C-alpha positions in Angstrom: 109.8 204.1 315.8 108.8 201.1 317.9 111.1 199.0 319.5 111.3 195.6 317.9 110.3 192.6 320.8 112.6 189.1 320.3 109.5 186.1 320.6 112.9 183.8 321.3 112.1 184.0 325.0 108.2 183.7 324.8 109.2 180.0 322.3 112.2 178.9 324.3 110.6 178.8 327.3 107.8 177.5 326.1 109.0 174.3 325.1 111.2 173.8 327.8 108.0 174.4 330.2 106.6 171.7 327.7 110.0 169.4 328.0 109.4 169.9 331.7 106.1 168.8 331.4 106.6 164.9 329.3 109.8 164.8 332.0 110.4 161.7 333.7 109.6 161.2 337.5 109.6 159.4 339.9 105.8 157.7 340.4 105.6 159.5 343.7 106.8 162.2 343.0 104.8 162.9 340.2 101.9 164.3 340.9 103.4 166.6 342.7 104.7 167.7 339.6 103.9 171.1 338.9 101.7 172.1 335.5 105.3 174.5 333.8 103.1 175.4 331.0 100.8 176.7 332.3 102.9 178.8 334.7 104.9 179.8 331.3 101.9 181.0 329.6 100.4 182.9 332.4 103.8 185.3 332.7 103.7 185.5 328.9 100.3 186.6 328.6 100.6 189.0 331.0 104.0 190.7 329.3 103.3 189.9 325.6 99.4 189.5 325.7 99.5 190.9 322.3 102.4 189.1 321.2 101.6 185.6 323.4 97.5 184.6 323.9 95.2 181.9 323.8 96.3 180.5 320.6 99.4 180.0 321.4 98.4 178.1 324.2 96.1 176.3 322.5 98.6 174.7 319.9 100.8 174.4 323.4 98.6 172.5 325.5 97.2 170.5 321.9 100.5 169.2 322.1 101.0 167.9 325.3 98.3 166.2 325.1 99.9 164.8 322.6 103.2 164.5 324.2 100.4 163.5 328.1 98.5 160.7 325.9 95.4 162.3 327.5 92.5 163.0 326.2 93.2 165.1 322.2 91.6 169.1 323.4 92.4 168.5 327.6 94.5 170.8 327.9 94.4 172.9 325.1 90.7 174.3 326.2 91.6 174.5 330.3 95.2 176.6 328.9 93.3 178.3 326.4 90.9 180.0 329.0 93.7 181.0 331.7 95.0 182.1 328.9 91.9 184.1 328.1 92.0 184.6 331.4 94.4 186.0 332.4 95.3 188.3 328.6 91.6 190.3 329.7 93.0 190.9 333.8 96.6 190.9 332.6 96.5 195.2 333.5 94.6 194.1 337.3 97.0 191.7 337.5 100.1 192.9 336.4 100.2 195.7 339.1 99.5 193.8 341.5 101.8 192.4 344.4 103.7 189.3 344.7 101.6 187.7 347.5 98.1 188.9 345.9 99.9 187.8 342.4 100.5 184.7 343.3 96.9 184.6 345.5 95.8 185.0 341.6 98.3 182.2 340.3 97.1 179.6 343.1 93.2 181.1 340.7 94.4 180.3 337.2 95.7 177.3 338.4 92.9 176.0 340.2 90.6 177.1 337.2 92.8 175.2 334.4 92.7 171.6 336.7 89.2 172.4 337.4 88.5 172.2 333.9 90.7 168.3 333.8 88.9 168.0 336.6 85.1 168.4 335.1 86.9 166.2 331.2 88.0 163.7 332.6 84.7 163.6 335.1 82.5 163.5 331.5 84.6 161.1 329.5 84.0 158.7 332.3 87.9 158.6 334.1 87.8 157.8 337.4 88.8 160.6 340.2 92.3 161.0 341.3 90.8 163.1 345.0 93.0 165.3 346.6 96.2 164.3 343.4 93.8 166.9 341.7 94.8 169.6 344.0 98.5 168.7 344.5 100.1 170.5 341.4 97.9 174.0 341.2 100.0 174.3 344.7 103.2 173.5 343.4 102.8 175.2 341.1 101.6 178.1 343.6 104.1 177.9 345.9 106.9 177.8 342.5 105.6 180.3 340.9 108.0 183.7 342.2 111.2 181.7 341.2 108.9 181.0 337.6 107.9 184.5 337.3 111.6 185.7 338.4 112.9 183.7 335.6 111.0 184.7 333.2 111.6 189.1 333.6 114.8 188.8 333.8 114.5 186.6 330.3 112.5 189.2 329.5 114.8 192.3 330.8 117.0 190.4 328.1 115.0 190.4 325.4 113.5 193.7 325.6 116.9 195.7 325.8 119.6 194.4 323.6 122.8 195.7 325.4 122.4 192.8 327.5 122.9 189.6 329.0 121.8 186.8 330.2 124.5 186.5 332.6 
């Protein structure tokens, strides 16, 4: 009999990441905001690729587009591509040591940032210059902590007798 996995940690963490994406920050810190939703989606697509994937990323991206007021579909496309790449290569990525895994996350965040830059260019929106790379850097630096927290949530979901604390 296959063991059922509860999806509440993934759904809850995606909602928290979505809230952190739209949390108001001072103008000076706003350009340094890590892409929380992208980081959480990378994690869940890597660990539960059959449950969280491109469709989840697409609808999460649409929700982010609506909440942030960006072009409809911009974040949806970027997150869907990141989710596809993560789901496609999850067997290779998840066995990497932490340093290589962090480098892989850097590459995925850079792809997401490039897709957003490309769509903004096609739409004729002004370029933000180096400011576009700052979330990639902060997201890469934050990845080991996000992964540790998400690992703990996944452990609680997969083992019924354990608690979060």
